[in-house]
Each structure stands twice: as C-alpha cells, then as structure tokens.
Biotite code that builds the C-alpha atoms (Angstrom):
import biotite.structure as struc

atoms = struc.array([
    struc.Atom([83.168, 85.467, 114.627], chain_id="A", res_id=1, res_name="UNK", atom_name="CA", element="C"),
    struc.Atom([81.692, 88.322, 112.621], chain_id="A", res_id=2, res_name="UNK", atom_name="CA", element="C"),
    struc.Atom([79.859, 90.973, 114.680], chain_id="A", res_id=3, res_name="UNK", atom_name="CA", element="C"),
    struc.Atom([76.380, 92.256, 113.861], chain_id="A", res_id=4, res_name="UNK", atom_name="CA", element="C"),
    struc.Atom([76.072, 96.008, 113.375], chain_id="A", res_id=5, res_name="UNK", atom_name="CA", element="C"),
    struc.Atom([72.371, 96.444, 114.262], chain_id="A", res_id=6, res_name="UNK", atom_name="CA", element="C"),
    struc.Atom([69.834, 94.927, 116.637], chain_id="A", res_id=7, res_name="UNK", atom_name="CA", element="C"),
    struc.Atom([67.664, 92.416, 114.793], chain_id="A", res_id=8, res_name="UNK", atom_name="CA", element="C"),
    struc.Atom([64.590, 93.530, 116.792], chain_id="A", res_id=9, res_name="UNK", atom_name="CA", element="C"),
    struc.Atom([64.727, 97.342, 116.715], chain_id="A", res_id=10, res_name="UNK", atom_name="CA", element="C"),
    struc.Atom([67.463, 98.195, 114.206], chain_id="A", res_id=11, res_name="UNK", atom_name="CA", element="C"),
    struc.Atom([69.495, 100.218, 116.709], chain_id="A", res_id=12, res_name="UNK", atom_name="CA", element="C"),
    struc.Atom([73.293, 100.213, 116.357], chain_id="A", res_id=13, res_name="UNK", atom_name="CA", element="C"),
    struc.Atom([75.124, 97.862, 118.718], chain_id="A", res_id=14, res_name="UNK", atom_name="CA", element="C"),
    struc.Atom([77.505, 100.345, 120.316], chain_id="A", res_id=15, res_name="UNK", atom_name="CA", element="C"),
    struc.Atom([76.086, 100.373, 123.848], chain_id="A", res_id=16, res_name="UNK", atom_name="CA", element="C"),
    struc.Atom([77.296, 98.263, 126.720], chain_id="A", res_id=17, res_name="UNK", atom_name="CA", element="C"),
    struc.Atom([75.296, 95.066, 127.166], chain_id="A", res_id=18, res_name="UNK", atom_name="CA", element="C"),
    struc.Atom([74.609, 94.504, 123.477], chain_id="A", res_id=19, res_name="UNK", atom_name="CA", element="C"),
    struc.Atom([75.553, 91.114, 122.050], chain_id="A", res_id=20, res_name="UNK", atom_name="CA", element="C"),
    struc.Atom([76.169, 89.183, 118.854], chain_id="A", res_id=21, res_name="UNK", atom_name="CA", element="C"),
    struc.Atom([75.582, 85.433, 118.610], chain_id="A", res_id=22, res_name="UNK", atom_name="CA", element="C"),
    struc.Atom([74.872, 82.701, 116.072], chain_id="A", res_id=23, res_name="UNK", atom_name="CA", element="C"),
    struc.Atom([71.292, 81.575, 115.499], chain_id="A", res_id=24, res_name="UNK", atom_name="CA", element="C"),
    struc.Atom([70.919, 78.227, 117.289], chain_id="A", res_id=25, res_name="UNK", atom_name="CA", element="C"),
    struc.Atom([69.146, 76.795, 114.249], chain_id="A", res_id=26, res_name="UNK", atom_name="CA", element="C"),
    struc.Atom([71.171, 77.968, 111.230], chain_id="A", res_id=27, res_name="UNK", atom_name="CA", element="C"),
    struc.Atom([74.176, 79.901, 112.638], chain_id="A", res_id=28, res_name="UNK", atom_name="CA", element="C"),
    struc.Atom([73.192, 83.230, 111.013], chain_id="A", res_id=29, res_name="UNK", atom_name="CA", element="C"),
    struc.Atom([74.753, 86.148, 112.926], chain_id="A", res_id=30, res_name="UNK", atom_name="CA", element="C"),
    struc.Atom([72.196, 87.864, 115.187], chain_id="A", res_id=31, res_name="UNK", atom_name="CA", element="C"),
    struc.Atom([72.703, 91.127, 117.062], chain_id="A", res_id=32, res_name="UNK", atom_name="CA", element="C"),
    struc.Atom([70.691, 92.258, 120.077], chain_id="A", res_id=33, res_name="UNK", atom_name="CA", element="C"),
    struc.Atom([70.829, 95.619, 121.863], chain_id="A", res_id=34, res_name="UNK", atom_name="CA", element="C"),
    struc.Atom([70.784, 95.799, 125.646], chain_id="A", res_id=35, res_name="UNK", atom_name="CA", element="C"),
    struc.Atom([67.272, 97.276, 125.741], chain_id="A", res_id=36, res_name="UNK", atom_name="CA", element="C"),
    struc.Atom([65.676, 94.511, 123.624], chain_id="A", res_id=37, res_name="UNK", atom_name="CA", element="C"),
    struc.Atom([67.547, 91.853, 125.613], chain_id="A", res_id=38, res_name="UNK", atom_name="CA", element="C"),
    struc.Atom([66.360, 93.245, 128.965], chain_id="A", res_id=39, res_name="UNK", atom_name="CA", element="C"),
    struc.Atom([62.752, 93.512, 127.771], chain_id="A", res_id=40, res_name="UNK", atom_name="CA", element="C"),
    struc.Atom([62.840, 90.061, 126.090], chain_id="A", res_id=41, res_name="UNK", atom_name="CA", element="C"),
    struc.Atom([61.679, 91.531, 122.771], chain_id="A", res_id=42, res_name="UNK", atom_name="CA", element="C"),
    struc.Atom([61.174, 88.695, 120.288], chain_id="A", res_id=43, res_name="UNK", atom_name="CA", element="C"),
    struc.Atom([63.381, 88.404, 117.209], chain_id="A", res_id=44, res_name="UNK", atom_name="CA", element="C"),
    struc.Atom([63.030, 86.466, 113.975], chain_id="A", res_id=45, res_name="UNK", atom_name="CA", element="C"),
    struc.Atom([66.097, 85.074, 112.216], chain_id="A", res_id=46, res_name="UNK", atom_name="CA", element="C"),
    struc.Atom([66.175, 86.495, 108.699], chain_id="A", res_id=47, res_name="UNK", atom_name="CA", element="C"),
    struc.Atom([67.665, 83.291, 107.290], chain_id="A", res_id=48, res_name="UNK", atom_name="CA", element="C"),
    struc.Atom([65.609, 80.461, 108.833], chain_id="A", res_id=49, res_name="UNK", atom_name="CA", element="C"),
    struc.Atom([62.668, 82.199, 110.556], chain_id="A", res_id=50, res_name="UNK", atom_name="CA", element="C"),
    struc.Atom([63.484, 80.984, 114.062], chain_id="A", res_id=51, res_name="UNK", atom_name="CA", element="C"),
    struc.Atom([61.664, 83.109, 116.642], chain_id="A", res_id=52, res_name="UNK", atom_name="CA", element="C"),
    struc.Atom([63.569, 83.803, 119.845], chain_id="A", res_id=53, res_name="UNK", atom_name="CA", element="C"),
    struc.Atom([62.982, 85.637, 123.077], chain_id="A", res_id=54, res_name="UNK", atom_name="CA", element="C"),
])
C-alpha cells in the first residue's frame, strides 16, 4: 500500500512514531494521520469522497 506523506488534518509530515496511513473506508483514498491528531481525535475530511472521520 502507498504511504501518505502528510497528515490530512494538520499537514505535518508523517515521520514521527505513532503516525499512520490507511485507506478511506468509503472510497479507499490513502489517508495519513499524525500521532498528535490521532490522540486528540481531530476530524479529517477525505479529499476524494468527503467522508468525515474522527
């Protein structure tokens, strides 16, 4: 699977421990999340389908 380079919520690079890359559950677009946004449950919006996630 291709890895995301930046967090979809804050734009930070995904180099830190705890960051993740996954497929959007709705359209399978690649989504990246940094550890900070994951821990704080910052919402994200898929750029392809508009799905809003925690």
